[in-house]
C-alpha positions in Angstrom: 105.1 9.5 -62.9 105.9 6.0 -61.6 102.3 4.8 -61.5 101.1 4.0 -65.0 97.8 2.7 -66.5 97.2 1.1 -69.8 94.6 2.3 -72.2 92.6 -0.8 -71.4 92.7 0.0 -67.7 91.7 3.6 -68.5 88.7 2.5 -70.6 87.7 0.2 -67.7 87.8 3.1 -65.2 85.8 5.5 -67.4 83.2 2.9 -68.2 83.0 2.1 -64.5 82.4 5.8 -63.7 79.5 5.9 -66.3 78.1 2.6 -65.1 78.1 3.8 -61.4 76.1 7.0 -62.3 73.7 5.1 -64.6 73.0 2.4 -62.0 72.4 5.0 -59.3 70.0 7.0 -61.5 68.1 4.0 -62.8 67.9 1.9 -59.6 69.0 4.1 -56.7 71.8 1.6 -56.0 75.5 2.3 -55.4 77.6 0.1 -57.7 79.7 -2.5 -55.9 83.4 -2.9 -56.6 83.7 -5.6 -59.4 85.3 -8.8 -58.5 88.5 -10.2 -60.0 90.1 -6.9 -61.0 93.9 -6.5 -61.1 95.8 -5.6 -58.0 97.0 -2.4 -59.7 93.4 -1.1 -59.9 93.0 -1.8 -56.1 96.0 0.4 -55.2 95.1 3.5 -53.3 95.1 6.6 -55.5 93.6 10.1 -55.6 91.0 10.4 -58.3 88.8 13.0 -59.9 85.8 12.4 -62.1 84.8 15.3 -64.5 81.5 15.4 -66.3 81.2 17.7 -69.3 77.8 18.2 -71.1 78.0 18.5 -74.9 75.4 21.0 -76.3 75.6 21.9 -80.0 79.2 20.6 -80.1 80.4 22.8 -77.2 81.6 21.2 -73.9 80.5 22.7 -70.6 81.4 21.6 -67.1 78.6 19.6 -65.5 80.3 18.3 -62.4 83.7 17.6 -61.0 84.5 16.1 -57.6 87.2 13.8 -56.4 89.5 12.5 -53.7 92.8 14.3 -53.8 94.8 12.0 -51.6 95.6 8.2 -52.0 93.3 7.1 -49.2 90.9 4.8 -51.1 91.4 1.9 -53.5 91.4 3.2 -57.1 88.2 1.4 -58.2 86.2 2.4 -55.1 87.5 6.0 -55.5 86.3 6.1 -59.1 82.8 5.0 -58.1 82.6 7.4 -55.2 83.9 10.4 -57.2 81.6 9.6 -60.1 78.5 9.7 -57.9 79.7 12.8 -56.1 80.4 14.6 -59.4 76.9 13.7 -60.7 74.9 14.2 -57.6 76.7 16.3 -55.1 78.7 19.1 -56.9 77.2 22.2 -55.1 77.7 24.3 -58.3 75.1 22.3 -60.3 71.8 20.5 -59.8 72.0 16.7 -59.7 72.5 15.0 -63.1 69.3 13.3 -64.5 69.1 10.0 -66.4 68.0 11.9 -69.5 71.2 13.9 -69.5 73.6 11.0 -69.6 73.5 10.7 -73.4 74.9 14.2 -73.7 77.6 13.9 -71.0 81.3 13.0 -71.5 82.9 11.2 -68.6 86.6 11.9 -67.7 88.7 10.2 -65.1 91.9 11.7 -63.7 94.1 9.4 -61.6 96.4 11.5 -59.4 99.9 11.2 -58.0 100.2 12.0 -54.3 100.4 15.8 -53.8 103.9 17.0 -52.8 104.7 20.3 -51.1 106.4 22.8 -53.5 109.4 24.1 -51.6 110.7 27.6 -52.2 113.0 30.1 -50.6 110.5 32.9 -51.2 106.9 32.8 -52.7 107.9 34.7 -55.8 109.7 31.5 -56.9 106.5 29.5 -57.2 105.8 30.2 -60.9 109.2 28.8 -61.8 108.7 25.7 -59.7 105.4 24.6 -61.4 104.6 23.9 -65.0 101.3 24.3 -66.8 100.5 21.1 -68.7 102.2 18.9 -66.2 101.1 20.0 -62.7 97.9 20.2 -60.9 97.9 22.5 -57.8 96.5 22.7 -54.3 96.6 26.0 -52.5 96.2 25.8 -48.7 96.0 28.6 -46.1 94.5 27.9 -42.7 91.2 26.0 -43.2 91.0 27.2 -46.8 92.0 24.8 -49.6 91.5 24.9 -53.4 92.5 22.3 -56.0 92.7 22.6 -59.8 93.5 19.7 -62.1 96.4 19.8 -64.6 94.1 20.1 -67.6 92.3 23.2 -66.3 95.0 25.9 -67.0 95.7 24.3 -70.4 92.1 24.4 -71.5 91.7 28.0 -70.2 95.1 29.2 -71.6 96.5 30.3 -68.2 100.2 30.9 -67.5 101.8 29.8 -64.2 101.0 33.0 -62.3 97.4 33.0 -63.4 97.1 29.3 -62.4 98.3 30.2 -58.9 95.9 33.1 -58.7 92.9 31.0 -59.9 93.7 28.2 -57.5 93.9 30.7 -54.7 90.4 32.0 -55.6 89.2 28.4 -55.8 90.2 28.1 -52.2 88.1 31.2 -51.4 91.2 33.3 -50.9 92.4 36.5 -52.6 94.1 35.8 -55.9 97.5 36.9 -54.6 97.3 34.7 -51.5 100.0 32.4 -52.9 102.5 35.1 -52.2 101.9 35.0 -48.5 104.5 33.1 -46.4 101.9 31.0 -44.5 100.3 29.7 -47.8 101.3 26.2 -48.8 101.4 25.1 -52.4 101.2 21.4 -53.4 101.6 20.0 -56.9 100.6 16.7 -58.4 100.3 15.0 -61.8 97.5 13.1 -63.4 96.8 10.3 -65.9 93.6 11.3 -67.7 91.2 9.2 -69.7 88.1 10.6 -71.4 85.3 9.7 -73.7 85.7 11.4 -77.1 81.9 11.8 -77.3 79.1 10.7 -74.9 79.3 6.9 -74.6 82.0 7.0 -77.4 85.6 5.9 -77.8 87.8 6.4 -74.7 91.3 7.9 -75.1 94.3 8.9 -73.1 94.0 12.7 -72.8 97.1 14.6 -73.8 97.6 17.9 -72.0 
């Protein structure tokens, strides 16, 4: 991955995501882009923000939304994705202020998705790698995305990853084998809180 971030920049982005949600829940205001940030953090990047609630030591997904393509400056994308993950993930009710002390924030900065080119669809599992790649499965108007950390956490192989991403798009699990399905891969730099409001680390997957 040519685009890199330091641990200090990663900490800044995770803290920014938490700050954006906190500000919105406390005051109903959308956080403005801070002044004087480095030009690198103003580069356009795809970003996802993931919220995991911690209950009795167990993590559970609480929200995850992002911008897959590099259309928005990184800092603005983090603010937008954090608010969407907290308030607009259709799978969950909006996050409340009282919950924030039990939520881990995670920021994934994405490389631009690239089309995975194959001679025939059965080659896809050999062209992607669990632990490195995130996937987008696209067929017609249907599109599904899964981040690189998802198959690692759920112990999927490459074929299962393709099937699950197809289902995320609302398609049959074997849709990736159809010739009119397009598969895109991307990578991510991931920073997360070790515990709610705790130390922030680079996440190894």
